[in-house]
C-alpha positions in Angstrom: 74.1 42.6 368.9 77.8 41.8 368.9 77.6 40.8 365.2 75.9 44.1 364.3 78.6 46.1 366.1 81.3 44.1 364.3 79.7 45.0 361.0 79.6 48.7 361.9 83.3 48.6 362.8 84.0 47.0 359.4 81.9 49.6 357.7 83.8 52.3 359.4 87.1 50.8 358.4 86.1 50.4 354.8 84.6 53.9 354.7 87.8 55.4 355.9 89.8 53.3 353.4 87.5 54.5 350.6 87.7 58.2 351.6 91.5 58.1 351.7 92.3 55.9 348.7 89.7 57.5 346.4 91.8 60.6 346.2 95.3 59.5 346.9 97.0 57.9 343.9 97.0 54.4 345.3 93.7 52.9 344.0 90.6 52.8 346.1 89.3 49.7 344.3 92.5 47.8 345.1 92.1 48.5 348.8 88.3 47.8 348.9 88.8 44.5 347.0 91.9 43.4 348.9 90.8 44.3 352.4 87.7 42.0 352.6 89.7 39.3 350.7 92.6 39.4 353.2 90.3 39.3 356.3 87.5 37.1 354.8 84.8 39.7 355.2 81.5 38.9 353.4 77.9 39.9 353.7 76.4 43.4 353.6 79.7 45.1 353.2 80.0 43.6 349.7 76.5 44.9 348.8 75.4 47.6 346.4 74.0 49.7 349.2 77.4 50.0 350.9 79.0 50.7 347.5 76.5 53.5 347.0 77.2 54.9 350.5 81.0 55.2 350.1 80.6 56.8 346.6 78.1 59.3 347.9 80.5 60.0 350.8 83.4 60.8 348.5 81.1 62.9 346.3 80.2 65.0 349.3 83.8 65.6 350.1 84.4 66.9 346.6 81.5 69.3 346.9 82.7 70.5 350.3 86.3 71.1 349.1 85.5 72.7 345.8 82.1 74.3 346.2 83.4 77.7 345.2 84.9 76.2 342.1 81.7 74.5 341.2 79.7 77.8 341.6 82.3 79.5 339.3 82.2 76.7 336.8 78.4 76.6 336.5 77.8 80.3 336.4 81.0 81.9 334.9 83.6 79.5 333.6 81.6 77.8 330.8 84.8 76.7 329.1 85.9 74.7 332.1 82.4 73.2 332.3 82.7 72.1 328.7 86.1 70.6 329.4 84.7 68.6 332.3 81.8 67.3 330.2 84.2 66.3 327.4 86.6 64.7 329.9 83.8 62.7 331.5 82.6 61.1 328.3 85.3 58.4 327.9 84.7 57.1 331.4 80.9 57.2 331.0 81.1 55.2 327.7 83.6 52.8 329.1 81.6 52.3 332.3 78.4 51.5 330.4 80.1 49.2 327.9 82.5 47.3 330.2 80.9 47.6 333.6 79.9 43.9 333.8 83.2 42.7 332.5 85.1 44.7 335.0 83.0 43.6 337.9 83.0 39.9 337.0 86.5 39.4 335.5 89.0 42.1 336.5 88.6 42.2 340.2 91.4 39.7 340.5 94.4 40.1 342.9 97.0 39.4 340.2 95.4 42.0 337.9 95.5 44.5 340.7 99.2 43.6 341.3 100.0 44.3 337.6 98.1 47.6 337.5 99.6 48.8 340.8 103.1 48.3 339.5 102.5 49.4 335.9 100.8 52.7 336.8 103.5 53.3 339.4 106.1 53.1 336.6 104.1 55.5 334.5 103.9 57.9 337.5 107.7 57.7 337.9 108.3 58.4 334.2 105.9 61.3 334.3 107.8 62.8 337.2 111.0 62.5 335.3 110.0 64.0 332.0 107.2 66.5 332.8 108.0 70.2 332.6 105.2 71.0 335.1 104.7 74.6 333.9 101.0 75.1 333.1 98.1 75.7 335.4 95.4 75.9 332.8 93.4 73.3 330.9 93.1 73.0 327.1 90.8 70.8 325.0 93.5 68.2 324.4 94.2 68.1 328.1 90.6 67.3 328.8 90.5 64.6 326.2 93.7 62.9 327.3 93.0 63.1 331.0 89.4 62.0 330.4 90.7 59.0 328.5 93.0 58.2 331.4 90.1 58.3 333.8 88.3 55.7 331.6 91.4 53.4 332.0 91.0 53.9 335.8 87.9 51.6 335.7 90.4 48.8 335.8 91.0 47.8 339.4 94.4 48.9 340.8 94.9 51.7 338.3 93.7 54.6 340.6 91.6 57.4 339.1 93.7 60.1 340.7 96.9 58.3 339.9 96.4 57.9 336.2 94.7 61.3 335.7 97.4 63.2 337.6 100.0 61.2 335.6 98.3 62.2 332.3 98.3 65.8 333.5 102.0 65.7 334.2 102.7 64.2 330.8 100.8 67.2 329.3 102.9 69.6 331.3 100.5 70.6 334.1 101.8 71.5 337.5 101.3 68.7 340.0 98.8 70.4 342.3 96.8 71.8 339.3 96.7 68.3 337.7 95.4 67.0 341.0 92.7 69.7 341.2 91.5 69.0 337.7 91.6 65.3 338.4 89.3 65.8 341.5 86.9 68.1 339.6 86.7 65.5 336.8 86.1 62.7 339.2 82.9 64.2 340.5 80.7 63.3 337.5 82.3 59.8 337.3 81.7 59.1 341.0 78.1 60.5 340.8 77.5 58.3 337.7 78.8 55.2 339.5 76.6 55.8 342.5 73.6 56.4 340.3 74.2 53.2 338.3 74.5 51.2 341.5 71.3 52.8 342.9 69.4 52.0 339.6 70.6 48.4 339.9 69.6 48.2 343.6 66.1 49.5 342.8 65.8 47.1 339.8 66.6 44.0 341.9 64.6 45.3 344.9 67.6 45.4 347.2 67.0 46.1 350.9 69.3 48.7 352.6 71.0 48.4 355.9 70.8 52.1 356.8 73.2 52.0 359.8 76.0 50.6 357.6 75.0 53.0 354.8 75.4 56.0 357.1 78.6 54.8 358.8 80.2 54.2 355.3 78.9 57.5 353.9 80.1 59.7 356.8 83.5 58.1 357.3 84.2 58.2 353.6 83.1 61.9 353.4 85.3 63.0 356.4 88.4 61.1 355.4 87.9 62.2 351.7 88.1 65.8 352.8 91.3 65.2 354.7 92.8 63.3 351.7 91.9 66.0 349.2 93.4 68.8 351.3 96.5 66.7 352.1 97.3 65.8 348.5 96.8 69.3 347.1 99.2 70.7 349.7 101.6 67.8 349.4 102.0 68.1 345.6 102.8 71.8 345.9 106.1 70.7 347.5 106.8 67.1 346.8 106.8 64.6 343.8 104.6 61.5 343.6 107.4 59.2 344.7 106.0 58.3 348.1 102.8 57.0 346.5 104.8 55.2 343.8 106.8 53.3 346.4 103.6 52.5 348.4 102.0 51.1 345.3 104.9 48.8 344.6 105.1 47.6 348.3 101.3 47.0 348.3 101.7 45.0 345.0 104.4 42.9 346.6 102.3 42.2 349.7 99.3 41.2 347.6 101.4 38.9 345.4 102.9 37.1 348.4 99.5 36.7 350.0 98.0 35.4 346.8 100.9 32.9 346.3 100.6 31.6 349.9 96.8 31.1 349.5 97.0 29.5 346.1 
């Protein structure tokens, strides 16, 4: 009984981390890889079912926050629908081709340190050079931002971090770049959850439904909070806070890795 409660608490913590870090530009993968590594958590929380749960949770938060936009996109704004499809293709192709490589070889603390720092530098440069004038998407924007989303498959990059940065380099306003980033992430997150579900069915994986629900609900609620916070934050402030956080996190991970080696 005590062990079951302990697992539920861990699931709650990881669901909250997923919900927050999926949408803030600080890398959800980095946090979900590093947190169990730091505390030595193993077992069901590293399973496909829990991964599906937190992805579905963040997908629900996207539908909740942008349901009006999705209705408009599917029934009126066919151009935006086309841009989202085009922007999704690079990540879809990269995910299918490199999924096993990423899962087996790139979930390394030192790689995460490198990507946290490097993308932080790119974010800082984008803040310095971007004109931040436009609040509309073009075909080239969709291709560039979609390609950036494919790069976000590498742990530590951050989907929102790299796509917002790409949007800034293209001259988009911060909050609009973030909104397009969130809309673009929905098909990618749905695809990741579907792929994990297919794999779980293929290997006959058994689900722990209590952990599944705790992870899903906590990720969904905190995801909604994170989306609303970031959209409002970027209307007034630059990305610097998140850049500095990424660098501090990279330093902490590097020190912990050095002491454990």
